C-alpha positions as a Markdown table, in Angstrom:
| # | Residue | x | y | z |
|---|---|---|---|---|
| 1 | Met | -43.9 | 1.6 | -28.4 |
| 2 | Leu | -47.4 | 2.8 | -28.5 |
| 3 | Lys | -47.8 | 6.2 | -30.6 |
| 4 | Pro | -50.2 | 8.6 | -29.6 |
| 5 | Pro | -52.8 | 9.9 | -32.0 |
| 6 | Ala | -53.0 | 13.4 | -32.8 |
| 7 | His | -55.5 | 15.7 | -30.6 |
| 8 | Ser | -56.5 | 19.1 | -30.5 |
| 9 | Gly | -56.5 | 20.7 | -26.9 |
| 10 | Ala | -53.3 | 18.9 | -26.0 |
| 11 | Phe | -51.4 | 20.4 | -23.1 |
| 12 | Leu | -48.0 | 18.4 | -23.9 |
| 13 | Glu | -46.4 | 18.1 | -27.2 |
| 14 | Pro | -46.4 | 14.2 | -28.7 |
| 15 | Thr | -42.6 | 14.0 | -28.4 |
| 16 | Gly | -42.6 | 15.3 | -24.5 |
| 17 | Pro | -41.4 | 12.7 | -21.4 |
| 18 | Leu | -44.7 | 11.2 | -21.2 |
| 19 | Ala | -46.1 | 11.2 | -24.9 |
| 20 | Asp | -47.0 | 7.4 | -24.7 |
| 21 | Leu | -49.5 | 8.2 | -21.9 |
| 22 | Gly | -51.6 | 10.5 | -24.7 |
| 23 | Thr | -51.6 | 14.4 | -24.7 |
| 24 | Lys | -54.9 | 15.0 | -23.2 |
| 25 | Ala | -56.4 | 15.2 | -19.6 |
| 26 | Gly | -58.9 | 13.0 | -18.3 |
| 27 | Leu | -59.0 | 9.2 | -17.1 |
| 28 | Leu | -56.6 | 6.9 | -18.8 |
| 29 | Pro | -58.0 | 4.2 | -20.8 |
| 30 | Arg | -56.8 | 0.8 | -21.4 |
| 31 | Gln | -54.1 | 1.3 | -23.8 |
| 32 | Arg | -52.6 | 4.1 | -21.8 |
| 33 | Ile | -52.7 | 2.2 | -19.0 |
| 34 | Lys | -50.7 | -0.5 | -21.0 |
| 35 | Ala | -48.2 | 2.4 | -21.8 |
| 36 | Leu | -48.3 | 3.3 | -17.9 |
| 37 | Ile | -46.7 | 0.1 | -17.1 |
| 38 | His | -44.9 | -1.4 | -20.1 |
| 39 | His | -43.2 | 1.6 | -21.1 |
| 40 | Arg | -42.8 | 4.0 | -18.5 |
| 41 | Lys | -42.6 | 1.4 | -15.6 |
| 42 | Leu | -45.0 | 4.1 | -13.5 |
| 43 | Val | -46.8 | 0.9 | -12.2 |
| 44 | Gln | -44.4 | -2.0 | -11.5 |
| 45 | Ala | -45.2 | -5.5 | -9.8 |
| 46 | Ser | -43.7 | -9.2 | -9.4 |
| 47 | Pro | -44.9 | -11.3 | -11.0 |
| 48 | Asp | -45.6 | -9.1 | -14.1 |
| 49 | Ile | -49.0 | -7.7 | -14.6 |
| 50 | Asp | -51.2 | -10.1 | -16.5 |
| 51 | Glu | -53.3 | -8.6 | -19.5 |
| 52 | Ala | -56.4 | -9.7 | -17.9 |
| 53 | Gln | -55.9 | -7.1 | -15.0 |
| 54 | Ile | -56.3 | -4.1 | -17.4 |
| 55 | Gln | -59.8 | -3.1 | -18.0 |
| 56 | Pro | -61.6 | -0.8 | -20.5 |
| 57 | Ala | -60.5 | 2.3 | -17.9 |
| 58 | Ser | -58.9 | 0.5 | -14.4 |
| 59 | Leu | -56.3 | -2.1 | -13.6 |
| 60 | Asp | -57.2 | -4.8 | -11.3 |
| 61 | Leu | -54.6 | -4.9 | -8.3 |
| 62 | Arg | -53.7 | -8.1 | -6.7 |
| 63 | Leu | -53.0 | -9.2 | -3.2 |
| 64 | Gly | -49.6 | -10.0 | -2.0 |
| 65 | Ala | -48.6 | -13.2 | 0.1 |
| 66 | Lys | -49.1 | -11.8 | 3.5 |
| 67 | Ala | -52.3 | -10.6 | 5.5 |
| 68 | Tyr | -52.2 | -8.6 | 8.6 |
| 69 | Arg | -55.1 | -8.7 | 11.1 |
| 70 | Val | -55.3 | -5.2 | 12.6 |
| 71 | Arg | -57.0 | -4.2 | 15.7 |
| 72 | Ala | -59.0 | -1.5 | 13.6 |
| 73 | Ser | -59.1 | 0.1 | 10.4 |
| 74 | Phe | -56.7 | 3.1 | 10.3 |
| 75 | Leu | -55.0 | 5.5 | 8.2 |
| 76 | Pro | -51.0 | 6.2 | 8.4 |
| 77 | Gly | -51.3 | 10.3 | 7.9 |
| 78 | Arg | -49.1 | 12.5 | 6.7 |
| 79 | Lys | -45.6 | 11.2 | 8.9 |
| 80 | Lys | -46.1 | 7.6 | 8.9 |
| 81 | Thr | -45.9 | 4.8 | 6.1 |
| 82 | Val | -48.4 | 2.0 | 6.5 |
| 83 | Glu | -45.7 | -0.5 | 7.2 |
| 84 | Glu | -44.7 | 1.6 | 10.4 |
| 85 | Gln | -48.6 | 1.6 | 11.5 |
| 86 | Leu | -48.9 | -1.9 | 11.0 |
| 87 | His | -46.0 | -2.6 | 13.4 |
| 88 | Glu | -48.0 | -0.6 | 15.9 |
| 89 | Leu | -51.5 | -2.4 | 15.4 |
| 90 | Lys | -51.3 | -5.9 | 13.7 |
| 91 | Tyr | -51.5 | -8.9 | 16.0 |
| 92 | Asp | -51.6 | -11.6 | 13.7 |
| 93 | Glu | -49.9 | -12.4 | 10.3 |
| 94 | Ile | -51.3 | -14.7 | 8.0 |
| 95 | Asn | -49.6 | -16.7 | 4.9 |
| 96 | Ile | -52.1 | -16.2 | 2.3 |
| 97 | Glu | -49.6 | -17.6 | -0.6 |
| 98 | Gln | -51.8 | -20.9 | -1.1 |
| 99 | Gly | -55.0 | -19.5 | 0.4 |
| 100 | Ala | -56.4 | -18.5 | 3.7 |
| 101 | Val | -59.7 | -17.4 | 5.2 |
| 102 | Leu | -60.3 | -14.0 | 6.1 |
| 103 | Glu | -62.9 | -14.0 | 8.8 |
| 104 | Lys | -66.3 | -12.0 | 8.8 |
| 105 | Gly | -66.2 | -9.2 | 11.2 |
| 106 | Cys | -62.4 | -8.8 | 11.2 |
| 107 | Val | -60.1 | -6.3 | 9.5 |
| 108 | Tyr | -57.3 | -7.2 | 7.4 |
| 109 | Val | -54.5 | -5.3 | 5.7 |
| 110 | Val | -52.5 | -6.7 | 2.5 |
| 111 | Glu | -49.6 | -5.2 | 0.6 |
| 112 | Leu | -50.6 | -5.5 | -2.9 |
| 113 | Leu | -48.5 | -6.8 | -5.9 |
| 114 | Glu | -48.5 | -3.7 | -7.6 |
| 115 | His | -46.1 | -0.9 | -6.7 |
| 116 | Leu | -46.3 | 3.1 | -8.1 |
| 117 | Asn | -44.0 | 5.6 | -9.4 |
| 118 | Leu | -46.1 | 8.1 | -10.6 |
| 119 | Pro | -45.6 | 11.4 | -12.6 |
| 120 | Glu | -46.5 | 14.9 | -11.1 |
| 121 | Ser | -49.7 | 15.0 | -13.4 |
| 122 | Val | -51.1 | 11.4 | -13.0 |
| 123 | Ser | -53.0 | 10.3 | -9.7 |
| 124 | Gly | -54.8 | 7.2 | -8.7 |
| 125 | Leu | -58.3 | 6.4 | -7.5 |
| 126 | Ala | -59.5 | 3.2 | -6.3 |
| 127 | Asn | -62.6 | 1.2 | -5.6 |
| 128 | Pro | -63.8 | -2.4 | -5.0 |
| 129 | Lys | -64.5 | -4.4 | -8.1 |
| 130 | Ser | -68.0 | -5.0 | -8.7 |
| 131 | Ser | -67.7 | -8.8 | -7.4 |
| 132 | Thr | -66.2 | -7.7 | -4.2 |
| 133 | Gly | -69.0 | -5.2 | -3.4 |
| 134 | Arg | -71.8 | -7.7 | -4.1 |
| 135 | Leu | -70.3 | -10.2 | -1.7 |
| 136 | Asp | -70.3 | -7.2 | 1.2 |
| 137 | Ile | -66.5 | -7.1 | 1.5 |
| 138 | Phe | -65.7 | -3.7 | 2.5 |
| 139 | Thr | -62.1 | -3.2 | 0.5 |
| 140 | Arg | -60.3 | 0.3 | 0.7 |
| 141 | Leu | -56.9 | 1.3 | -0.6 |
| 142 | Ile | -54.4 | 2.8 | 1.6 |
| 143 | Ala | -51.1 | 4.6 | 0.7 |
| 144 | Asp | -48.0 | 5.6 | 2.6 |
| 145 | Arg | -48.4 | 9.0 | 4.5 |
| 146 | Ser | -51.9 | 9.6 | 3.3 |
| 147 | Glu | -55.0 | 11.0 | 5.3 |
| 148 | Val | -57.5 | 9.8 | 3.0 |
| 149 | Phe | -58.7 | 6.1 | 1.4 |
| 150 | Asp | -58.7 | 5.2 | -2.4 |
| 151 | Ser | -56.6 | 8.1 | -3.3 |
| 152 | Val | -53.0 | 8.2 | -4.6 |
| 153 | His | -51.6 | 11.8 | -5.1 |
| 154 | Gly | -49.3 | 12.4 | -8.1 |
| 155 | Lys | -45.6 | 12.0 | -7.6 |
| 156 | Tyr | -46.2 | 9.2 | -5.2 |
| 157 | Glu | -43.8 | 6.4 | -5.3 |
| 158 | Gly | -44.0 | 3.3 | -3.0 |
| 159 | Lys | -46.1 | 0.7 | -2.0 |
| 160 | Ile | -50.1 | 0.5 | -2.0 |
| 161 | Tyr | -52.0 | -1.4 | 0.5 |
| 162 | Ala | -55.6 | -3.2 | 0.5 |
| 163 | Glu | -57.6 | -2.8 | 3.9 |
| 164 | Ile | -60.4 | -5.6 | 3.8 |
| 165 | Ser | -63.2 | -6.3 | 6.1 |
| 166 | Pro | -65.7 | -9.1 | 4.9 |
| 167 | Cys | -69.0 | -7.9 | 6.6 |
| 168 | Ser | -71.4 | -10.6 | 5.5 |
| 169 | Phe | -69.4 | -13.9 | 4.7 |
| 170 | Ser | -65.8 | -15.2 | 5.6 |
| 171 | Ile | -63.9 | -15.5 | 2.5 |
| 172 | Arg | -61.0 | -17.3 | 1.2 |
| 173 | Val | -58.4 | -15.7 | -0.6 |
| 174 | Arg | -54.9 | -16.1 | -1.7 |
| 175 | Lys | -51.9 | -14.3 | -3.5 |
| 176 | Gly | -52.8 | -12.9 | -6.7 |
| 177 | Ser | -56.6 | -12.5 | -5.6 |
| 178 | Arg | -58.0 | -9.1 | -7.2 |
| 179 | Leu | -60.5 | -7.5 | -4.7 |
| 180 | Asn | -60.1 | -3.8 | -5.9 |
| 181 | Gln | -59.4 | -1.7 | -9.1 |
| 182 | Met | -57.3 | 1.5 | -9.8 |
| 183 | Arg | -58.2 | 4.5 | -12.4 |
| 184 | Phe | -55.4 | 6.7 | -13.6 |
| 185 | Arg | -56.4 | 10.4 | -13.9 |
| 186 | Arg | -54.1 | 12.8 | -16.0 |
| 187 | Arg | -54.6 | 16.5 | -15.1 |
| 188 | Asn | -53.5 | 19.4 | -17.1 |
| 189 | Pro | -51.3 | 22.1 | -15.4 |
| 190 | Ala | -54.6 | 24.4 | -14.7 |
| 191 | Gln | -56.1 | 21.2 | -12.7 |
| 192 | Ser | -55.6 | 20.6 | -9.1 |
| 193 | Glu | -55.6 | 17.1 | -7.5 |
| 194 | Ser | -58.5 | 18.3 | -5.5 |
| 195 | Gly | -60.4 | 19.9 | -8.1 |
| 196 | Lys | -63.7 | 18.8 | -9.5 |
| 197 | Phe | -63.3 | 16.5 | -12.5 |
| 198 | Ser | -67.1 | 15.4 | -13.2 |
| 199 | Leu | -69.3 | 16.3 | -15.9 |
| 200 | Ser | -71.6 | 19.2 | -15.0 |
| 201 | Asp | -75.5 | 18.6 | -14.7 |
| 202 | Arg | -75.9 | 20.9 | -18.1 |
| 203 | Asp | -73.3 | 18.9 | -19.8 |
| 204 | Leu | -74.9 | 15.7 | -18.7 |
| 205 | Phe | -78.5 | 16.9 | -19.9 |
| 206 | Lys | -76.8 | 17.9 | -23.3 |
| 207 | Arg | -75.0 | 14.4 | -23.8 |
| 208 | His | -78.5 | 12.8 | -22.6 |
| 209 | Ala | -80.3 | 14.8 | -25.2 |
| 210 | Glu | -77.7 | 13.6 | -27.9 |
| 211 | Gln | -77.7 | 9.9 | -27.1 |
| 212 | Pro | -79.3 | 8.4 | -23.7 |
| 213 | Leu | -77.3 | 8.1 | -20.5 |
| 214 | Val | -80.3 | 6.4 | -18.9 |
| 215 | Asp | -83.5 | 4.8 | -20.3 |
| 216 | Gly | -86.7 | 7.5 | -20.0 |
| 217 | Asp | -86.4 | 10.7 | -18.1 |
| 218 | Ile | -83.2 | 12.0 | -17.0 |
| 219 | Gln | -83.2 | 13.0 | -13.4 |
| 220 | Leu | -80.0 | 15.5 | -12.4 |
| 221 | Arg | -78.7 | 16.5 | -9.0 |
| 222 | Asn | -74.7 | 17.0 | -9.2 |
| 223 | Gly | -75.2 | 13.7 | -11.4 |
| 224 | Val | -77.5 | 11.4 | -12.8 |
| 225 | Ile | -80.0 | 10.2 | -10.0 |
| 226 | Leu | -80.6 | 6.3 | -9.8 |
| 227 | Ser | -83.7 | 5.3 | -7.9 |
| 228 | Val | -84.5 | 1.8 | -6.5 |
| 229 | Asp | -86.8 | -0.7 | -8.5 |
| 230 | Leu | -89.3 | -2.5 | -6.1 |
| 231 | Ser | -91.7 | -3.5 | -8.4 |
| 232 | Gly | -90.3 | -6.8 | -9.9 |
| 233 | Gly | -90.2 | -7.6 | -13.3 |
| 234 | Pro | -92.6 | -8.9 | -16.2 |
| 235 | Asn | -92.1 | -12.7 | -15.2 |
| 236 | Thr | -91.0 | -12.4 | -11.8 |
| 237 | Asp | -91.8 | -10.9 | -8.3 |
| 238 | Leu | -88.0 | -10.8 | -7.0 |
| 239 | Ile | -86.8 | -7.6 | -6.1 |
| 240 | Gly | -83.7 | -8.6 | -4.4 |
| 241 | Tyr | -81.5 | -10.7 | -1.7 |
| 242 | Arg | -80.7 | -10.4 | 2.1 |
| 243 | Ala | -77.6 | -12.0 | 2.7 |
| 244 | Gln | -78.1 | -14.7 | 5.6 |
| 245 | Arg | -76.5 | -14.2 | 9.1 |
| 246 | Phe | -74.7 | -17.8 | 9.2 |
| 247 | Ser | -73.2 | -19.3 | 6.1 |
| 248 | Gly | -70.3 | -20.9 | 4.5 |
| 249 | Val | -66.8 | -19.6 | 3.4 |
| 250 | Ile | -66.7 | -18.0 | -0.2 |
| 251 | Asp | -63.6 | -18.5 | -2.1 |
| 252 | Val | -63.3 | -15.2 | -4.4 |
| 253 | Asp | -61.5 | -16.9 | -7.0 |
| 254 | Glu | -64.2 | -19.5 | -7.8 |
| 255 | Val | -67.0 | -18.6 | -10.8 |
| 256 | Gly | -70.5 | -20.1 | -10.6 |
| 257 | Lys | -69.4 | -22.5 | -8.0 |
| 258 | Tyr | -72.1 | -21.4 | -4.9 |
| 259 | Asp | -75.8 | -22.4 | -4.5 |
| 260 | Pro | -77.5 | -18.8 | -3.7 |
| 261 | Arg | -79.7 | -20.6 | -1.3 |
| 262 | Asp | -77.0 | -21.4 | 0.9 |
| 263 | Phe | -76.1 | -17.6 | 1.3 |
| 264 | Trp | -78.9 | -15.5 | 0.3 |
| 265 | Glu | -82.5 | -15.0 | 1.1 |
| 266 | Thr | -84.9 | -13.8 | -1.6 |
| 267 | Met | -87.0 | -10.7 | -1.2 |
| 268 | His | -90.3 | -10.3 | -3.1 |
| 269 | Val | -92.9 | -7.7 | -4.2 |
| 270 | Arg | -95.1 | -6.4 | -1.5 |
| 271 | Ala | -98.7 | -4.9 | -2.4 |
| 272 | Asp | -97.1 | -1.4 | -1.2 |
| 273 | Arg | -94.0 | -1.9 | -3.3 |
| 274 | Lys | -91.9 | -0.8 | 0.0 |
| 275 | Leu | -89.1 | -2.5 | 1.7 |
| 276 | Ile | -88.0 | -2.4 | 5.4 |
| 277 | Leu | -84.2 | -2.5 | 5.7 |
| 278 | Asp | -83.1 | -4.4 | 8.9 |
| 279 | Pro | -80.0 | -2.7 | 10.9 |
| 280 | His | -77.0 | -3.9 | 10.1 |
| 281 | Gln | -78.2 | -6.1 | 7.2 |
| 282 | Phe | -76.9 | -6.5 | 3.8 |
| 283 | Tyr | -79.2 | -6.4 | 0.4 |
| 284 | Ile | -78.8 | -6.5 | -3.3 |
| 285 | Leu | -81.4 | -4.6 | -5.0 |
| 286 | Ala | -81.1 | -2.9 | -8.5 |
| 287 | Ser | -81.8 | 0.7 | -9.9 |
| 288 | Arg | -85.2 | 1.5 | -11.7 |
| 289 | Glu | -83.2 | 3.1 | -14.7 |
| 290 | Arg | -81.1 | 1.0 | -17.2 |
| 291 | Val | -77.7 | 2.5 | -17.7 |
| 292 | His | -75.7 | 3.7 | -20.5 |
| 293 | Ile | -72.0 | 4.5 | -20.1 |
| 294 | Pro | -70.8 | 6.0 | -23.6 |
| 295 | Pro | -67.1 | 5.0 | -25.0 |
| 296 | Asp | -65.9 | 8.3 | -24.0 |
| 297 | Leu | -66.9 | 8.4 | -20.5 |
| 298 | Ala | -66.6 | 6.4 | -17.3 |
| 299 | Ala | -68.9 | 6.8 | -13.9 |
| 300 | Glu | -68.6 | 5.9 | -10.5 |
| 301 | Met | -71.8 | 5.5 | -8.3 |
| 302 | Val | -71.7 | 8.1 | -5.2 |
| 303 | Pro | -74.2 | 9.0 | -2.3 |
| 304 | Ile | -76.9 | 11.0 | -3.3 |
| 305 | Asp | -76.8 | 12.6 | 0.2 |
| 306 | Pro | -75.6 | 11.0 | 3.5 |
| 307 | Met | -78.4 | 12.9 | 5.2 |
| 308 | Met | -81.1 | 11.1 | 3.2 |
| 309 | Gly | -81.4 | 7.9 | 4.9 |
| 310 | Glu | -79.6 | 5.4 | 7.2 |
| 311 | Phe | -78.1 | 3.2 | 4.7 |
| 312 | Arg | -75.2 | 3.0 | 2.0 |
| 313 | Val | -75.4 | 2.0 | -1.4 |
| 314 | His | -72.2 | 2.2 | -3.0 |
| 315 | Tyr | -69.6 | -0.1 | -1.9 |
| 316 | Ala | -68.4 | -0.6 | -5.4 |
| 317 | Gly | -68.7 | 2.3 | -7.8 |
| 318 | Phe | -66.8 | 1.9 | -11.0 |
| 319 | Phe | -68.8 | 1.8 | -14.6 |
| 320 | Asp | -66.5 | 1.2 | -17.1 |
| 321 | Pro | -67.0 | 2.8 | -20.7 |
| 322 | Gly | -69.4 | 0.8 | -22.7 |
| 323 | Phe | -71.4 | -0.6 | -19.8 |
| 324 | Gly | -74.9 | -1.0 | -20.9 |
| 325 | Phe | -74.1 | 0.8 | -24.1 |
| 326 | Thr | -75.5 | 0.2 | -27.4 |
| 327 | Gln | -75.2 | 2.8 | -30.6 |
| 328 | His | -79.0 | 3.0 | -30.3 |
| 329 | Gly | -79.3 | 3.7 | -26.6 |
| 330 | Ala | -81.1 | 0.4 | -25.8 |
| 331 | Pro | -81.3 | -1.9 | -24.0 |
| 332 | Gly | -78.8 | -0.7 | -21.1 |
| 333 | Ala | -78.1 | -2.3 | -17.8 |
| 334 | Arg | -79.4 | -1.9 | -14.5 |
| 335 | Ala | -77.1 | -0.9 | -11.6 |
| 336 | Val | -76.8 | -3.3 | -9.2 |
| 337 | Leu | -77.2 | -1.5 | -5.7 |
| 338 | Glu | -75.2 | -3.1 | -2.7 |
| 339 | Val | -77.1 | -1.7 | 0.5 |
| 340 | Arg | -76.6 | -1.7 | 4.0 |
| 341 | Ser | -78.8 | -0.5 | 6.7 |
| 342 | His | -77.3 | 1.0 | 9.6 |
| 343 | Glu | -78.5 | 1.7 | 13.2 |
| 344 | Val | -82.4 | 1.8 | 12.6 |
| 345 | Pro | -84.8 | 0.1 | 10.4 |
| 346 | Phe | -85.6 | 2.2 | 6.9 |
| 347 | Val | -88.3 | 2.1 | 4.8 |
| 348 | Leu | -87.5 | 2.2 | 1.0 |
| 349 | Glu | -90.3 | 2.7 | -1.4 |
| 350 | His | -90.3 | 2.0 | -5.1 |
| 351 | Gly | -88.7 | 4.6 | -7.3 |
| 352 | Gln | -87.0 | 6.4 | -4.2 |
| 353 | Ala | -83.9 | 8.0 | -5.0 |
| 354 | Val | -80.8 | 6.2 | -3.6 |
| 355 | Gly | -77.8 | 7.1 | -5.3 |
| 356 | Arg | -76.3 | 9.0 | -8.3 |
| 357 | Leu | -74.0 | 8.7 | -11.1 |
| 358 | Asp | -70.8 | 10.8 | -11.6 |
| 359 | Tyr | -69.6 | 11.1 | -15.1 |
| 360 | Glu | -66.0 | 11.9 | -15.9 |
| 361 | Gln | -64.2 | 12.4 | -19.1 |
| 362 | Leu | -61.7 | 9.9 | -20.5 |
| 363 | Ala | -58.4 | 11.1 | -22.2 |
| 364 | Glu | -59.7 | 9.2 | -25.3 |
| 365 | Glu | -61.9 | 6.3 | -26.1 |
| 366 | Pro | -60.4 | 2.9 | -24.9 |
| 367 | Asp | -59.6 | 0.3 | -27.7 |
| 368 | Ile | -61.7 | -1.9 | -26.1 |
| 369 | Leu | -65.0 | -1.6 | -24.3 |
| 370 | Tyr | -66.9 | -3.2 | -21.5 |
| 371 | Gly | -68.9 | -6.1 | -22.9 |
| 372 | Gln | -66.5 | -7.0 | -25.7 |
| 373 | Met | -63.9 | -8.4 | -23.1 |
| 374 | Pro | -64.4 | -12.1 | -21.6 |
| 375 | Ala | -64.5 | -11.2 | -18.0 |
| 376 | Ser | -67.6 | -8.6 | -18.7 |
| 377 | Asn | -69.9 | -10.5 | -16.0 |
| 378 | Tyr | -72.3 | -7.8 | -15.8 |
| 379 | Gln | -73.2 | -6.6 | -19.1 |
| 380 | Gly | -76.9 | -6.2 | -19.7 |
| 381 | Gln | -77.6 | -7.4 | -16.3 |
| 382 | Gly | -80.8 | -6.8 | -14.3 |
| 383 | Leu | -81.2 | -7.9 | -10.6 |
| 384 | Lys | -77.8 | -10.0 | -10.3 |
| 385 | Leu | -75.7 | -11.7 | -7.7 |
| 386 | Ser | -71.8 | -11.9 | -8.0 |
| 387 | Lys | -70.3 | -14.0 | -10.6 |
| 388 | His | -69.7 | -16.7 | -7.6 |
| 389 | Phe | -73.1 | -17.7 | -7.7 |
| 390 | Arg | -74.8 | -20.1 | -10.0 |
| 391 | Gly | -77.7 | -19.1 | -12.0 |
């Protein structure tokens, strides 16, 4: 059994009922997620959870054997389970045990292999994996008797589900495919589930002065502001990719299999360093800033302000501790921006603010950082497509 280290500021005794989850509030790191699974059985699954699913500050969730095609996205609300709502809305059941295609433009719900039995002090928050967002797969977590997506309250006991809507490409999935991930937040008795957990701008400014959170000057507005890079690089004029309207099927479990030219159009620098986003088109762009996530923090990309433009930039928002990080603060890694334009054309300019990073404290540093794991596909990245593509 894992033994917790001694910490100042602890709110539970080390010998308490949840001692092997640690003694501090914050996002649980990898070693505490293992305790959550193996010792306390607060996360259960059949087949058992694999070591490769456990990331520095999150747990990859796996699809079950059946997908239900539904007429529309939904939330069950306080009085219904997801299963009860599915009985009313489903009109096609698909066996994905050995693999099946989920069609672009349709909505599916899949029960996940992982089930939860959380204590009152631990809640869950979910997000699509980076590779999921870069394929324009709109994926959200649904829990029973819930009025919000991607959130599981303390004391929750039961099944969890993924809502999946491929937006640009039809995809092939199977039982065990991993499209989204969950973080676990441990609260102290003074914190409510609806409270604010992100670091303040004042704290971020102080941390940046001690060790850079981004290269260059930091811009703060309820988090670290990220802007778009439309200037290209020293040896290239490539600034991004636009998804082709008509393309083949992508198997989400294949790595390095596909030729980008079969699925993407390249976007290049213009003289005015602007880009006009076409309505209902999906783009892969990159931030101008290089990001550093210290070992004791994790981050999430969120919209800077929904009133600032007709586009969305935060499909897959989790940044693990260690992403882009070095002890000397360089070189960092650019944030890939998954951008979808809405109803009208919209002009982006080089350096325009498009999103912000919320930083949150971990309960303790993870025993392994992003970049030290075999599956750290995007460490030190610049502009980069998902791991499914060659090059």
